[in-house]
PDB file of N, CA, C and O in Angstrom:
ATOM      1  N   MET A   1     -16.481  -9.818 -23.212  1.00  0.00           N
ATOM      2  CA  MET A   1     -15.512  -8.731 -23.154  1.00  0.00           C
ATOM      3  C   MET A   1     -16.155  -7.525 -22.462  1.00  0.00           C
ATOM      4  O   MET A   1     -17.306  -7.180 -22.730  1.00  0.00           O
ATOM      5  N   GLN A   2     -15.393  -6.897 -21.576  1.00  0.00           N
ATOM      6  CA  GLN A   2     -15.913  -5.759 -20.832  1.00  0.00           C
ATOM      7  C   GLN A   2     -15.998  -4.514 -21.704  1.00  0.00           C
ATOM      8  O   GLN A   2     -15.152  -4.277 -22.566  1.00  0.00           O
ATOM      9  N   SER A   3     -17.031  -3.734 -21.460  1.00  0.00           N
ATOM     10  CA  SER A   3     -17.125  -2.447 -22.138  1.00  0.00           C
ATOM     11  C   SER A   3     -16.168  -1.481 -21.461  1.00  0.00           C
ATOM     12  O   SER A   3     -15.717  -1.720 -20.341  1.00  0.00           O
ATOM     13  N   PHE A   4     -15.865  -0.398 -22.144  1.00  0.00           N
ATOM     14  CA  PHE A   4     -14.970   0.603 -21.561  1.00  0.00           C
ATOM     15  C   PHE A   4     -15.544   1.142 -20.261  1.00  0.00           C
ATOM     16  O   PHE A   4     -14.811   1.365 -19.297  1.00  0.00           O
ATOM     17  N   LYS A   5     -16.852   1.351 -20.236  1.00  0.00           N
ATOM     18  CA  LYS A   5     -17.509   1.879 -19.040  1.00  0.00           C
ATOM     19  C   LYS A   5     -17.313   0.939 -17.852  1.00  0.00           C
ATOM     20  O   LYS A   5     -16.971   1.386 -16.758  1.00  0.00           O
ATOM     21  N   GLU A   6     -17.529  -0.361 -18.064  1.00  0.00           N
ATOM     22  CA  GLU A   6     -17.353  -1.333 -16.984  1.00  0.00           C
ATOM     23  C   GLU A   6     -15.896  -1.372 -16.510  1.00  0.00           C
ATOM     24  O   GLU A   6     -15.616  -1.446 -15.314  1.00  0.00           O
ATOM     25  N   TYR A   7     -14.990  -1.320 -17.467  1.00  0.00           N
ATOM     26  CA  TYR A   7     -13.558  -1.327 -17.148  1.00  0.00           C
ATOM     27  C   TYR A   7     -13.184  -0.087 -16.346  1.00  0.00           C
ATOM     28  O   TYR A   7     -12.442  -0.185 -15.368  1.00  0.00           O
ATOM     29  N   ALA A   8     -13.692   1.083 -16.750  1.00  0.00           N
ATOM     30  CA  ALA A   8     -13.403   2.339 -16.053  1.00  0.00           C
ATOM     31  C   ALA A   8     -13.983   2.332 -14.642  1.00  0.00           C
ATOM     32  O   ALA A   8     -13.314   2.730 -13.689  1.00  0.00           O
ATOM     33  N   LEU A   9     -15.225   1.879 -14.511  1.00  0.00           N
ATOM     34  CA  LEU A   9     -15.849   1.830 -13.190  1.00  0.00           C
ATOM     35  C   LEU A   9     -15.113   0.879 -12.247  1.00  0.00           C
ATOM     36  O   LEU A   9     -14.976   1.159 -11.056  1.00  0.00           O
ATOM     37  N   ARG A  10     -14.649  -0.228 -12.779  1.00  0.00           N
ATOM     38  CA  ARG A  10     -13.872  -1.167 -11.964  1.00  0.00           C
ATOM     39  C   ARG A  10     -12.563  -0.517 -11.508  1.00  0.00           C
ATOM     40  O   ARG A  10     -12.149  -0.684 -10.361  1.00  0.00           O
ATOM     41  N   GLY A  11     -11.918   0.221 -12.408  1.00  0.00           N
ATOM     42  CA  GLY A  11     -10.679   0.920 -12.061  1.00  0.00           C
ATOM     43  C   GLY A  11     -10.897   1.989 -11.009  1.00  0.00           C
ATOM     44  O   GLY A  11     -10.087   2.142 -10.095  1.00  0.00           O
ATOM     45  N   ILE A  12     -11.984   2.726 -11.134  1.00  0.00           N
ATOM     46  CA  ILE A  12     -12.303   3.776 -10.154  1.00  0.00           C
ATOM     47  C   ILE A  12     -12.593   3.155  -8.793  1.00  0.00           C
ATOM     48  O   ILE A  12     -12.177   3.684  -7.763  1.00  0.00           O
ATOM     49  N   LYS A  13     -13.301   2.040  -8.792  1.00  0.00           N
ATOM     50  CA  LYS A  13     -13.621   1.378  -7.522  1.00  0.00           C
ATOM     51  C   LYS A  13     -12.348   0.851  -6.857  1.00  0.00           C
ATOM     52  O   LYS A  13     -12.202   0.922  -5.636  1.00  0.00           O
ATOM     53  N   ARG A  14     -11.444   0.330  -7.657  1.00  0.00           N
ATOM     54  CA  ARG A  14     -10.213  -0.244  -7.126  1.00  0.00           C
ATOM     55  C   ARG A  14      -9.228   0.825  -6.664  1.00  0.00           C
ATOM     56  O   ARG A  14      -8.515   0.627  -5.680  1.00  0.00           O
ATOM     57  N   ASN A  15      -9.184   1.964  -7.374  1.00  0.00           N
ATOM     58  CA  ASN A  15      -8.226   3.037  -7.081  1.00  0.00           C
ATOM     59  C   ASN A  15      -8.910   4.396  -7.074  1.00  0.00           C
ATOM     60  O   ASN A  15      -8.687   5.194  -7.984  1.00  0.00           O
ATOM     61  N   PRO A  16      -9.734   4.680  -6.077  1.00  0.00           N
ATOM     62  CA  PRO A  16     -10.487   5.941  -6.084  1.00  0.00           C
ATOM     63  C   PRO A  16      -9.589   7.179  -6.029  1.00  0.00           C
ATOM     64  O   PRO A  16      -9.982   8.248  -6.496  1.00  0.00           O
ATOM     65  N   GLU A  17      -8.388   7.045  -5.463  1.00  0.00           N
ATOM     66  CA  GLU A  17      -7.500   8.203  -5.373  1.00  0.00           C
ATOM     67  C   GLU A  17      -7.037   8.677  -6.754  1.00  0.00           C
ATOM     68  O   GLU A  17      -6.752   9.861  -6.936  1.00  0.00           O
ATOM     69  N   ILE A  18      -6.962   7.789  -7.700  1.00  0.00           N
ATOM     70  CA  ILE A  18      -6.573   8.183  -9.061  1.00  0.00           C
ATOM     71  C   ILE A  18      -7.677   9.035  -9.675  1.00  0.00           C
ATOM     72  O   ILE A  18      -7.402  10.053 -10.310  1.00  0.00           O
ATOM     73  N   PHE A  19      -8.919   8.619  -9.486  1.00  0.00           N
ATOM     74  CA  PHE A  19     -10.039   9.397 -10.009  1.00  0.00           C
ATOM     75  C   PHE A  19     -10.082  10.771  -9.359  1.00  0.00           C
ATOM     76  O   PHE A  19     -10.329  11.772 -10.033  1.00  0.00           O
ATOM     77  N   SER A  20      -9.845  10.825  -8.058  1.00  0.00           N
ATOM     78  CA  SER A  20      -9.810  12.109  -7.347  1.00  0.00           C
ATOM     79  C   SER A  20      -8.697  12.997  -7.895  1.00  0.00           C
ATOM     80  O   SER A  20      -8.882  14.205  -8.043  1.00  0.00           O
ATOM     81  N   ALA A  21      -7.550  12.407  -8.194  1.00  0.00           N
ATOM     82  CA  ALA A  21      -6.436  13.168  -8.751  1.00  0.00           C
ATOM     83  C   ALA A  21      -6.799  13.740 -10.123  1.00  0.00           C
ATOM     84  O   ALA A  21      -6.435  14.871 -10.444  1.00  0.00           O
ATOM     85  N   LEU A  22      -7.511  12.961 -10.923  1.00  0.00           N
ATOM     86  CA  LEU A  22      -7.935  13.451 -12.241  1.00  0.00           C
ATOM     87  C   LEU A  22      -8.960  14.579 -12.111  1.00  0.00           C
ATOM     88  O   LEU A  22      -8.947  15.533 -12.888  1.00  0.00           O
ATOM     89  N   GLU A  23      -9.850  14.459 -11.117  1.00  0.00           N
ATOM     90  CA  GLU A  23     -10.804  15.548 -10.872  1.00  0.00           C
ATOM     91  C   GLU A  23     -10.071  16.824 -10.464  1.00  0.00           C
ATOM     92  O   GLU A  23     -10.409  17.917 -10.920  1.00  0.00           O
ATOM     93  N   GLU A  24      -9.073  16.676  -9.607  1.00  0.00           N
ATOM     94  CA  GLU A  24      -8.272  17.828  -9.174  1.00  0.00           C
ATOM     95  C   GLU A  24      -7.523  18.444 -10.351  1.00  0.00           C
ATOM     96  O   GLU A  24      -7.422  19.667 -10.456  1.00  0.00           O
ATOM     97  N   PHE A  25      -6.996  17.594 -11.241  1.00  0.00           N
ATOM     98  CA  PHE A  25      -6.304  18.090 -12.431  1.00  0.00           C
ATOM     99  C   PHE A  25      -7.264  18.884 -13.317  1.00  0.00           C
ATOM    100  O   PHE A  25      -6.908  19.942 -13.835  1.00  0.00           O
ATOM    101  N   GLU A  26      -8.461  18.377 -13.484  1.00  0.00           N
ATOM    102  CA  GLU A  26      -9.456  19.080 -14.309  1.00  0.00           C
ATOM    103  C   GLU A  26      -9.767  20.452 -13.724  1.00  0.00           C
ATOM    104  O   GLU A  26      -9.965  21.420 -14.459  1.00  0.00           O
ATOM    105  N   ARG A  27      -9.808  20.528 -12.411  1.00  0.00           N
ATOM    106  CA  ARG A  27     -10.132  21.788 -11.756  1.00  0.00           C
ATOM    107  C   ARG A  27      -8.955  22.769 -11.751  1.00  0.00           C
ATOM    108  O   ARG A  27      -9.145  23.959 -12.000  1.00  0.00           O
ATOM    109  N   THR A  28      -7.738  22.280 -11.469  1.00  0.00           N
ATOM    110  CA  THR A  28      -6.590  23.172 -11.260  1.00  0.00           C
ATOM    111  C   THR A  28      -5.535  23.118 -12.359  1.00  0.00           C
ATOM    112  O   THR A  28      -4.640  23.962 -12.403  1.00  0.00           O
ATOM    113  N   LYS A  29      -5.634  22.145 -13.232  1.00  0.00           N
ATOM    114  CA  LYS A  29      -4.630  21.879 -14.275  1.00  0.00           C
ATOM    115  C   LYS A  29      -3.282  21.465 -13.677  1.00  0.00           C
ATOM    116  O   LYS A  29      -2.235  21.629 -14.304  1.00  0.00           O
ATOM    117  N   ARG A  30      -3.327  20.930 -12.468  1.00  0.00           N
ATOM    118  CA  ARG A  30      -2.145  20.376 -11.804  1.00  0.00           C
ATOM    119  C   ARG A  30      -2.506  19.025 -11.220  1.00  0.00           C
ATOM    120  O   ARG A  30      -3.594  18.838 -10.678  1.00  0.00           O
ATOM    121  N   LEU A  31      -1.579  18.086 -11.338  1.00  0.00           N
ATOM    122  CA  LEU A  31      -1.795  16.793 -10.711  1.00  0.00           C
ATOM    123  C   LEU A  31      -1.301  16.862  -9.272  1.00  0.00           C
ATOM    124  O   LEU A  31      -0.155  17.242  -9.031  1.00  0.00           O
ATOM    125  N   PRO A  32      -2.144  16.502  -8.319  1.00  0.00           N
ATOM    126  CA  PRO A  32      -1.696  16.520  -6.926  1.00  0.00           C
ATOM    127  C   PRO A  32      -0.747  15.364  -6.649  1.00  0.00           C
ATOM    128  O   PRO A  32      -0.802  14.329  -7.313  1.00  0.00           O
ATOM    129  N   LYS A  33       0.116  15.548  -5.671  1.00  0.00           N
ATOM    130  CA  LYS A  33       0.969  14.456  -5.232  1.00  0.00           C
ATOM    131  C   LYS A  33       0.126  13.505  -4.401  1.00  0.00           C
ATOM    132  O   LYS A  33      -0.647  13.936  -3.546  1.00  0.00           O
ATOM    133  N   PHE A  34       0.272  12.243  -4.648  1.00  0.00           N
ATOM    134  CA  PHE A  34      -0.360  11.266  -3.787  1.00  0.00           C
ATOM    135  C   PHE A  34       0.507  10.026  -3.762  1.00  0.00           C
ATOM    136  O   PHE A  34       1.232   9.717  -4.708  1.00  0.00           O
ATOM    137  N   SER A  35       0.409   9.347  -2.673  1.00  0.00           N
ATOM    138  CA  SER A  35       1.233   8.171  -2.456  1.00  0.00           C
ATOM    139  C   SER A  35       0.339   7.007  -2.078  1.00  0.00           C
ATOM    140  O   SER A  35      -0.711   7.182  -1.461  1.00  0.00           O
ATOM    141  N   TYR A  36       0.766   5.842  -2.453  1.00  0.00           N
ATOM    142  CA  TYR A  36       0.032   4.645  -2.078  1.00  0.00           C
ATOM    143  C   TYR A  36       0.467   4.161  -0.700  1.00  0.00           C
ATOM    144  O   TYR A  36      -0.074   3.186  -0.178  1.00  0.00           O
ATOM    145  N   ARG A  37       1.420   4.830  -0.129  1.00  0.00           N
ATOM    146  CA  ARG A  37       1.947   4.409   1.163  1.00  0.00           C
ATOM    147  C   ARG A  37       1.415   5.307   2.268  1.00  0.00           C
ATOM    148  O   ARG A  37       1.264   6.516   2.088  1.00  0.00           O
ATOM    149  N   LYS A  38       1.138   4.708   3.396  1.00  0.00           N
ATOM    150  CA  LYS A  38       0.643   5.434   4.562  1.00  0.00           C
ATOM    151  C   LYS A  38       1.537   5.121   5.747  1.00  0.00           C
ATOM    152  O   LYS A  38       2.037   4.006   5.895  1.00  0.00           O
ATOM    153  N   ARG A  39       1.725   6.116   6.577  1.00  0.00           N
ATOM    154  CA  ARG A  39       2.459   5.909   7.830  1.00  0.00           C
ATOM    155  C   ARG A  39       1.487   5.372   8.867  1.00  0.00           C
ATOM    156  O   ARG A  39       0.319   5.759   8.910  1.00  0.00           O
ATOM    157  N   ILE A  40       1.995   4.470   9.701  1.00  0.00           N
ATOM    158  CA  ILE A  40       1.180   3.946  10.789  1.00  0.00           C
ATOM    159  C   ILE A  40       1.999   3.995  12.077  1.00  0.00           C
ATOM    160  O   ILE A  40       3.230   3.996  12.052  1.00  0.00           O
ATOM    161  N   ASP A  41       1.306   4.034  13.170  1.00  0.00           N
ATOM    162  CA  ASP A  41       1.956   3.961  14.470  1.00  0.00           C
ATOM    163  C   ASP A  41       1.609   2.619  15.089  1.00  0.00           C
ATOM    164  O   ASP A  41       0.436   2.270  15.224  1.00  0.00           O
ATOM    165  N   VAL A  42       2.623   1.879  15.458  1.00  0.00           N
ATOM    166  CA  VAL A  42       2.415   0.603  16.130  1.00  0.00           C
ATOM    167  C   VAL A  42       3.366   0.544  17.313  1.00  0.00           C
ATOM    168  O   VAL A  42       4.382   1.238  17.349  1.00  0.00           O
ATOM    169  N   THR A  43       3.029  -0.278  18.259  1.00  0.00           N
ATOM    170  CA  THR A  43       3.945  -0.493  19.378  1.00  0.00           C
ATOM    171  C   THR A  43       4.371  -1.949  19.365  1.00  0.00           C
ATOM    172  O   THR A  43       3.547  -2.859  19.270  1.00  0.00           O
ATOM    173  N   ILE A  44       5.672  -2.147  19.461  1.00  0.00           N
ATOM    174  CA  ILE A  44       6.219  -3.498  19.529  1.00  0.00           C
ATOM    175  C   ILE A  44       7.333  -3.499  20.569  1.00  0.00           C
ATOM    176  O   ILE A  44       7.836  -2.447  20.962  1.00  0.00           O
ATOM    177  N   ASP A  45       7.700  -4.665  20.996  1.00  0.00           N
ATOM    178  CA  ASP A  45       8.751  -4.826  21.987  1.00  0.00           C
ATOM    179  C   ASP A  45      10.045  -4.169  21.479  1.00  0.00           C
ATOM    180  O   ASP A  45      10.457  -4.399  20.342  1.00  0.00           O
ATOM    181  N   GLU A  46      10.678  -3.353  22.329  1.00  0.00           N
ATOM    182  CA  GLU A  46      11.863  -2.608  21.888  1.00  0.00           C
ATOM    183  C   GLU A  46      13.029  -3.525  21.546  1.00  0.00           C
ATOM    184  O   GLU A  46      13.816  -3.207  20.654  1.00  0.00           O
ATOM    185  N   HIS A  47      13.159  -4.666  22.240  1.00  0.00           N
ATOM    186  CA  HIS A  47      14.252  -5.598  21.947  1.00  0.00           C
ATOM    187  C   HIS A  47      14.031  -6.278  20.597  1.00  0.00           C
ATOM    188  O   HIS A  47      14.972  -6.489  19.831  1.00  0.00           O
ATOM    189  N   LEU A  48      12.788  -6.612  20.323  1.00  0.00           N
ATOM    190  CA  LEU A  48      12.446  -7.199  19.033  1.00  0.00           C
ATOM    191  C   LEU A  48      12.716  -6.199  17.914  1.00  0.00           C
ATOM    192  O   LEU A  48      13.250  -6.561  16.866  1.00  0.00           O
ATOM    193  N   LEU A  49      12.348  -4.947  18.138  1.00  0.00           N
ATOM    194  CA  LEU A  49      12.591  -3.913  17.137  1.00  0.00           C
ATOM    195  C   LEU A  49      14.086  -3.757  16.862  1.00  0.00           C
ATOM    196  O   LEU A  49      14.495  -3.641  15.707  1.00  0.00           O
ATOM    197  N   LYS A  50      14.892  -3.754  17.906  1.00  0.00           N
ATOM    198  CA  LYS A  50      16.340  -3.615  17.714  1.00  0.00           C
ATOM    199  C   LYS A  50      16.884  -4.787  16.901  1.00  0.00           C
ATOM    200  O   LYS A  50      17.682  -4.595  15.984  1.00  0.00           O
ATOM    201  N   GLN A  51      16.448  -6.003  17.241  1.00  0.00           N
ATOM    202  CA  GLN A  51      16.898  -7.174  16.488  1.00  0.00           C
ATOM    203  C   GLN A  51      16.470  -7.082  15.026  1.00  0.00           C
ATOM    204  O   GLN A  51      17.252  -7.378  14.122  1.00  0.00           O
ATOM    205  N   PHE A  52      15.230  -6.671  14.805  1.00  0.00           N
ATOM    206  CA  PHE A  52      14.710  -6.552  13.443  1.00  0.00           C
ATOM    207  C   PHE A  52      15.459  -5.484  12.664  1.00  0.00           C
ATOM    208  O   PHE A  52      15.813  -5.692  11.504  1.00  0.00           O
ATOM    209  N   ARG A  53      15.703  -4.343  13.294  1.00  0.00           N
ATOM    210  CA  ARG A  53      16.432  -3.250  12.645  1.00  0.00           C
ATOM    211  C   ARG A  53      17.843  -3.709  12.267  1.00  0.00           C
ATOM    212  O   ARG A  53      18.300  -3.456  11.152  1.00  0.00           O
ATOM    213  N   ASP A  54      18.529  -4.382  13.190  1.00  0.00           N
ATOM    214  CA  ASP A  54      19.884  -4.886  12.924  1.00  0.00           C
ATOM    215  C   ASP A  54      19.869  -5.906  11.790  1.00  0.00           C
ATOM    216  O   ASP A  54      20.719  -5.874  10.901  1.00  0.00           O
ATOM    217  N   TYR A  55      18.890  -6.814  11.832  1.00  0.00           N
ATOM    218  CA  TYR A  55      18.751  -7.833  10.786  1.00  0.00           C
ATOM    219  C   TYR A  55      18.580  -7.182   9.412  1.00  0.00           C
ATOM    220  O   TYR A  55      19.252  -7.554   8.450  1.00  0.00           O
ATOM    221  N   CYS A  56      17.679  -6.214   9.335  1.00  0.00           N
ATOM    222  CA  CYS A  56      17.426  -5.541   8.055  1.00  0.00           C
ATOM    223  C   CYS A  56      18.663  -4.790   7.583  1.00  0.00           C
ATOM    224  O   CYS A  56      18.997  -4.835   6.399  1.00  0.00           O
ATOM    225  N   PHE A  57      19.341  -4.105   8.484  1.00  0.00           N
ATOM    226  CA  PHE A  57      20.530  -3.348   8.116  1.00  0.00           C
ATOM    227  C   PHE A  57      21.629  -4.277   7.590  1.00  0.00           C
ATOM    228  O   PHE A  57      22.233  -4.005   6.552  1.00  0.00           O
ATOM    229  N   LYS A  58      21.884  -5.373   8.312  1.00  0.00           N
ATOM    230  CA  LYS A  58      22.943  -6.313   7.916  1.00  0.00           C
ATOM    231  C   LYS A  58      22.664  -6.964   6.565  1.00  0.00           C
ATOM    232  O   LYS A  58      23.592  -7.284   5.822  1.00  0.00           O
ATOM    233  N   ASN A  59      21.390  -7.158   6.251  1.00  0.00           N
ATOM    234  CA  ASN A  59      21.026  -7.837   5.006  1.00  0.00           C
ATOM    235  C   ASN A  59      20.600  -6.882   3.896  1.00  0.00           C
ATOM    236  O   ASN A  59      20.230  -7.324   2.808  1.00  0.00           O
ATOM    237  N   GLY A  60      20.648  -5.580   4.160  1.00  0.00           N
ATOM    238  CA  GLY A  60      20.301  -4.595   3.138  1.00  0.00           C
ATOM    239  C   GLY A  60      18.820  -4.541   2.821  1.00  0.00           C
ATOM    240  O   GLY A  60      18.436  -4.188   1.707  1.00  0.00           O
ATOM    241  N   PHE A  61      17.986  -4.887   3.787  1.00  0.00           N
ATOM    242  CA  PHE A  61      16.542  -4.874   3.584  1.00  0.00           C
ATOM    243  C   PHE A  61      15.941  -3.559   4.057  1.00  0.00           C
ATOM    244  O   PHE A  61      16.453  -2.913   4.972  1.00  0.00           O
ATOM    245  N   ASN A  62      14.851  -3.180   3.417  1.00  0.00           N
ATOM    246  CA  ASN A  62      14.057  -2.045   3.868  1.00  0.00           C
ATOM    247  C   ASN A  62      13.040  -2.590   4.860  1.00  0.00           C
ATOM    248  O   ASN A  62      12.260  -3.483   4.529  1.00  0.00           O
ATOM    249  N   MET A  63      13.050  -2.051   6.078  1.00  0.00           N
ATOM    250  CA  MET A  63      12.168  -2.576   7.122  1.00  0.00           C
ATOM    251  C   MET A  63      10.694  -2.541   6.709  1.00  0.00           C
ATOM    252  O   MET A  63       9.957  -3.497   6.947  1.00  0.00           O
ATOM    253  N   SER A  64      10.276  -1.454   6.102  1.00  0.00           N
ATOM    254  CA  SER A  64       8.869  -1.333   5.697  1.00  0.00           C
ATOM    255  C   SER A  64       8.481  -2.401   4.687  1.00  0.00           C
ATOM    256  O   SER A  64       7.392  -2.970   4.769  1.00  0.00           O
ATOM    257  N   ARG A  65       9.373  -2.678   3.727  1.00  0.00           N
ATOM    258  CA  ARG A  65       9.046  -3.668   2.696  1.00  0.00           C
ATOM    259  C   ARG A  65       8.978  -5.074   3.282  1.00  0.00           C
ATOM    260  O   ARG A  65       8.151  -5.883   2.860  1.00  0.00           O
ATOM    261  N   VAL A  66       9.847  -5.372   4.260  1.00  0.00           N
ATOM    262  CA  VAL A  66       9.801  -6.682   4.907  1.00  0.00           C
ATOM    263  C   VAL A  66       8.477  -6.838   5.652  1.00  0.00           C
ATOM    264  O   VAL A  66       7.841  -7.889   5.577  1.00  0.00           O
ATOM    265  N   ILE A  67       8.067  -5.806   6.362  1.00  0.00           N
ATOM    266  CA  ILE A  67       6.798  -5.852   7.093  1.00  0.00           C
ATOM    267  C   ILE A  67       5.633  -5.988   6.123  1.00  0.00           C
ATOM    268  O   ILE A  67       4.720  -6.777   6.371  1.00  0.00           O
ATOM    269  N   GLU A  68       5.642  -5.231   5.016  1.00  0.00           N
ATOM    270  CA  GLU A  68       4.589  -5.345   3.999  1.00  0.00           C
ATOM    271  C   GLU A  68       4.490  -6.771   3.476  1.00  0.00           C
ATOM    272  O   GLU A  68       3.397  -7.318   3.326  1.00  0.00           O
ATOM    273  N   LYS A  69       5.648  -7.365   3.202  1.00  0.00           N
ATOM    274  CA  LYS A  69       5.677  -8.729   2.672  1.00  0.00           C
ATOM    275  C   LYS A  69       4.999  -9.689   3.648  1.00  0.00           C
ATOM    276  O   LYS A  69       4.197 -10.531   3.244  1.00  0.00           O
ATOM    277  N   HIS A  70       5.323  -9.557   4.925  1.00  0.00           N
ATOM    278  CA  HIS A  70       4.732 -10.454   5.917  1.00  0.00           C
ATOM    279  C   HIS A  70       3.240 -10.181   6.117  1.00  0.00           C
ATOM    280  O   HIS A  70       2.470 -11.113   6.355  1.00  0.00           O
ATOM    281  N   LEU A  71       2.829  -8.934   6.026  1.00  0.00           N
ATOM    282  CA  LEU A  71       1.401  -8.614   6.106  1.00  0.00           C
ATOM    283  C   LEU A  71       0.640  -9.265   4.950  1.00  0.00           C
ATOM    284  O   LEU A  71      -0.426  -9.848   5.149  1.00  0.00           O
ATOM    285  N   LYS A  72       1.197  -9.160   3.741  1.00  0.00           N
ATOM    286  CA  LYS A  72       0.547  -9.783   2.579  1.00  0.00           C
ATOM    287  C   LYS A  72       0.439 -11.290   2.749  1.00  0.00           C
ATOM    288  O   LYS A  72      -0.596 -11.888   2.453  1.00  0.00           O
ATOM    289  N   GLU A  73       1.529 -11.903   3.234  1.00  0.00           N
ATOM    290  CA  GLU A  73       1.511 -13.348   3.448  1.00  0.00           C
ATOM    291  C   GLU A  73       0.440 -13.738   4.472  1.00  0.00           C
ATOM    292  O   GLU A  73      -0.267 -14.729   4.288  1.00  0.00           O
ATOM    293  N   GLU A  74       0.325 -12.966   5.536  1.00  0.00           N
ATOM    294  CA  GLU A  74      -0.673 -13.248   6.568  1.00  0.00           C
ATOM    295  C   GLU A  74      -2.091 -13.112   6.009  1.00  0.00           C
ATOM    296  O   GLU A  74      -2.961 -13.929   6.311  1.00  0.00           O
ATOM    297  N   LEU A  75      -2.320 -12.090   5.204  1.00  0.00           N
ATOM    298  CA  LEU A  75      -3.646 -11.899   4.615  1.00  0.00           C
ATOM    299  C   LEU A  75      -3.971 -13.008   3.627  1.00  0.00           C
ATOM    300  O   LEU A  75      -5.122 -13.438   3.547  1.00  0.00           O
ATOM    301  N   GLU A  76      -2.991 -13.478   2.877  1.00  0.00           N
ATOM    302  CA  GLU A  76      -3.217 -14.605   1.957  1.00  0.00           C
ATOM    303  C   GLU A  76      -3.564 -15.864   2.738  1.00  0.00           C
ATOM    304  O   GLU A  76      -4.463 -16.613   2.354  1.00  0.00           O
ATOM    305  N   ARG A  77      -2.849 -16.095   3.836  1.00  0.00           N
ATOM    306  CA  ARG A  77      -3.149 -17.256   4.688  1.00  0.00           C
ATOM    307  C   ARG A  77      -4.568 -17.168   5.242  1.00  0.00           C
ATOM    308  O   ARG A  77      -5.299 -18.158   5.251  1.00  0.00           O
ATOM    309  N   ALA A  78      -4.947 -16.003   5.694  1.00  0.00           N
ATOM    310  CA  ALA A  78      -6.299 -15.803   6.242  1.00  0.00           C
ATOM    311  C   ALA A  78      -7.355 -16.018   5.164  1.00  0.00           C
ATOM    312  O   ALA A  78      -8.423 -16.569   5.431  1.00  0.00           O
ATOM    313  N   LYS A  79      -7.048 -15.578   3.943  1.00  0.00           N
ATOM    314  CA  LYS A  79      -7.991 -15.747   2.839  1.00  0.00           C
ATOM    315  C   LYS A  79      -8.207 -17.234   2.524  1.00  0.00           C
ATOM    316  O   LYS A  79      -9.319 -17.649   2.199  1.00  0.00           O
ATOM    317  N   GLN A  80      -7.142 -18.023   2.622  1.00  0.00           N
ATOM    318  CA  GLN A  80      -7.248 -19.450   2.338  1.00  0.00           C
ATOM    319  C   GLN A  80      -8.048 -20.177   3.411  1.00  0.00           C
ATOM    320  O   GLN A  80      -8.732 -21.161   3.127  1.00  0.00           O
ATOM    321  N   ILE A  81      -7.957 -19.686   4.653  1.00  0.00           N
ATOM    322  CA  ILE A  81      -8.684 -20.310   5.754  1.00  0.00           C
ATOM    323  C   ILE A  81     -10.174 -20.029   5.634  1.00  0.00           C
ATOM    324  O   ILE A  81     -11.006 -20.908   5.857  1.00  0.00           O
ATOM    325  N   ASN A  82     -10.499 -18.781   5.274  1.00  0.00           N
ATOM    326  CA  ASN A  82     -11.907 -18.381   5.182  1.00  0.00           C
ATOM    327  C   ASN A  82     -12.403 -18.763   3.864  1.00  0.00           C
ATOM    328  O   ASN A  82     -13.570 -18.528   3.552  1.00  0.00           O
TER     329      ASN A  82
END
C-alpha cells in the first residue's frame, strides 16, 4: 500500500498545474483559473476541413472532441506497436 507521501508525489508529477494552483492559493488566497485544454494551430486541407466541419455539425459533434478521440486512438495504437 502506498504511503500518503508517495501518493501525493505521484499526483504532483502527473498534474503539476494543480500543485502550482495550490501554491498560488496559499500565496494569494485565490485559486487561479486553469484549463486542461490548450489551443493549437494546425494547417489542413481546406476542403477536408469543410467536409469535417459539415460532418460534425450534421451529427451534433464537437470538432475538438472528435479530434481528441482520434489522437488518443492513434497514441494507443503507437503504444501497442512500441
